[in-house]
C-alpha positions in Angstrom: 46.6 -3.5 141.2 49.6 -3.0 139.0 50.0 -0.6 136.1 49.1 2.7 137.8 51.1 5.7 136.8 53.0 7.5 139.5 54.9 10.8 139.1 57.8 11.3 141.5 58.7 14.9 141.8 62.0 15.1 143.8 65.1 17.2 143.3 67.5 14.8 145.0 68.4 12.3 142.3 69.4 9.5 144.7 66.0 9.6 146.4 64.2 9.8 143.1 66.0 6.7 141.9 65.3 4.8 145.2 61.6 5.5 145.1 61.5 4.8 141.3 63.2 1.4 141.8 60.9 0.4 144.6 57.7 1.5 142.8 58.7 -0.1 139.6 59.3 -3.4 141.4 55.8 -3.1 142.8 54.4 -2.9 139.2 53.8 0.8 138.9 54.7 2.8 135.8 56.9 5.5 137.2 57.6 9.0 135.7 60.0 11.4 137.3 60.7 15.1 137.5 63.6 16.9 139.2 61.7 20.2 139.9 58.3 21.8 139.8 58.4 23.2 136.2 59.4 19.8 134.9 56.6 18.2 136.9 54.0 20.4 135.3 55.3 19.6 131.8 55.2 15.9 132.6 51.6 16.2 133.9 50.5 18.1 130.8 51.9 15.4 128.5 51.0 12.2 130.4 48.1 10.6 132.3 49.0 10.0 135.9 47.2 8.3 138.8 49.1 9.8 141.7 51.8 12.5 142.3 54.5 12.0 145.0 55.6 15.7 145.5 58.6 17.1 147.2 58.0 20.6 148.8 61.5 22.2 148.6 62.9 22.2 145.1 64.7 24.6 142.7 62.9 26.7 140.0 59.4 25.9 141.4 58.6 24.5 144.8 56.0 21.9 145.7 53.3 24.3 147.0 53.4 26.3 143.7 53.1 23.0 141.8 50.2 22.0 143.9 48.4 25.3 143.4 49.0 25.0 139.6 47.7 21.5 139.6 44.5 22.3 141.5 43.8 25.3 139.2 44.0 23.1 136.1 40.9 21.0 135.3 43.2 18.3 133.8 45.1 17.8 137.0 42.8 19.3 139.7 41.5 15.9 140.9 44.8 14.0 140.9 45.8 12.6 144.3 49.0 14.1 145.8 51.2 12.7 148.6 53.7 15.2 149.9 57.4 14.4 150.6 58.8 16.7 153.2 61.5 17.1 155.8 61.2 17.6 159.5 60.5 21.1 160.6 58.2 22.0 157.7 54.9 21.8 159.6 53.5 25.1 158.2 54.3 23.9 154.6 52.6 20.6 155.3 49.5 22.3 156.7 49.3 24.5 153.6 49.8 21.5 151.3 46.9 19.7 153.0 44.7 22.9 152.7 45.5 23.0 149.0 44.3 19.4 148.5 47.2 17.1 149.2 45.8 13.8 150.6 48.7 12.9 152.9 52.4 13.4 153.6 55.6 11.5 154.4 58.7 12.7 156.3 61.6 11.8 154.0 64.2 10.9 156.6 61.6 8.7 158.5 60.0 7.0 155.5 61.7 3.9 154.0 60.9 3.1 150.3 58.5 0.4 151.6 56.7 3.0 153.6 56.3 5.2 150.5 55.0 2.3 148.5 52.6 1.4 151.2 51.3 5.0 151.5 50.7 5.1 147.7 48.9 1.8 147.7 46.7 3.0 150.6 45.8 6.3 148.9 45.0 4.6 145.6 42.9 1.9 147.2 41.0 4.4 149.2 40.1 6.3 146.0 38.6 3.1 144.7 40.7 3.3 141.5 38.9 6.5 140.3 41.7 9.1 140.3 40.6 11.3 137.5 43.2 10.3 134.9 40.5 8.6 132.8 38.2 11.5 132.8 39.9 13.1 129.9 40.7 11.7 126.5 43.4 12.4 124.0 42.6 11.9 120.3 44.6 12.1 117.1 42.9 14.2 114.4 43.5 13.2 110.8 45.0 15.9 108.7 43.3 16.8 105.4 40.1 15.0 106.2 36.5 16.3 106.8 36.8 19.8 108.4 40.5 19.6 109.2 41.6 22.4 106.7 38.9 24.8 108.1 39.9 24.0 111.7 43.6 24.6 111.0 42.9 28.0 109.5 40.4 29.1 112.2 42.7 27.8 115.1 45.8 29.3 113.5 47.8 26.2 114.0 51.4 27.0 113.1 52.4 23.8 111.3 49.2 22.0 110.6 48.8 19.2 113.3 52.5 19.2 114.3 54.2 20.8 117.3 56.9 23.2 115.9 59.2 22.6 118.9 58.9 18.8 119.4 58.2 17.7 115.8 55.4 15.4 116.9 51.8 15.1 115.9 49.4 17.2 118.1 46.5 15.6 119.9 43.0 16.8 120.7 42.4 16.6 124.4 38.8 16.4 125.6 38.0 17.4 129.2 34.6 16.7 130.7 32.4 19.6 131.5 31.3 19.5 135.1 28.0 21.2 134.4 26.9 19.1 131.4 27.2 15.3 131.4 28.6 13.9 128.1 29.9 17.3 127.0 33.6 18.2 126.8 35.9 21.1 126.4 38.6 20.5 123.7 42.2 21.7 123.5 44.8 20.9 120.9 48.0 20.0 122.7 51.5 18.6 122.1 51.8 15.2 123.8 55.5 15.8 124.4 55.8 19.3 125.8 52.2 19.9 126.8 52.0 23.2 124.9 48.4 24.2 123.9 47.7 25.6 120.5 
């Protein structure tokens, strides 16, 4: 099935491009990040079906990213496949304990192996990866209760992100304890900042 969104988190630009090219050829929509902090920002701003996550990176490593993802209800159910090097057995074990589904050894995995592993993981999940559990809505400014909401929520520039200059969205996350009920957050679709 084509069209799934894959986030590649890899600090080596050449590897990132090789994986991106192969997965794009296979029909995936590919997003990339060069380190853990960038990965979390991409995840906050974009729906993703699977994360391909390097462990050793600058600024924020893969284990820290995985811990942050699992603690966030928006990303906690996303499937993660770890990219690692030989000799990182304890880090692999920790990643699997944190909820990663599988791993690949970088210098042993060809791009075709990476694509095959991703397809296998997505197929085994039955296409239900959690990305469609939340919804992002645009709220119309100056209509119904918008003025009251802006005042109560203390939005800095009405429904616009002051940093990105884009319209904010209302993100709805399903409540696990009540079917049909959602928690709502006003977020920037570009930087992922919550307001």
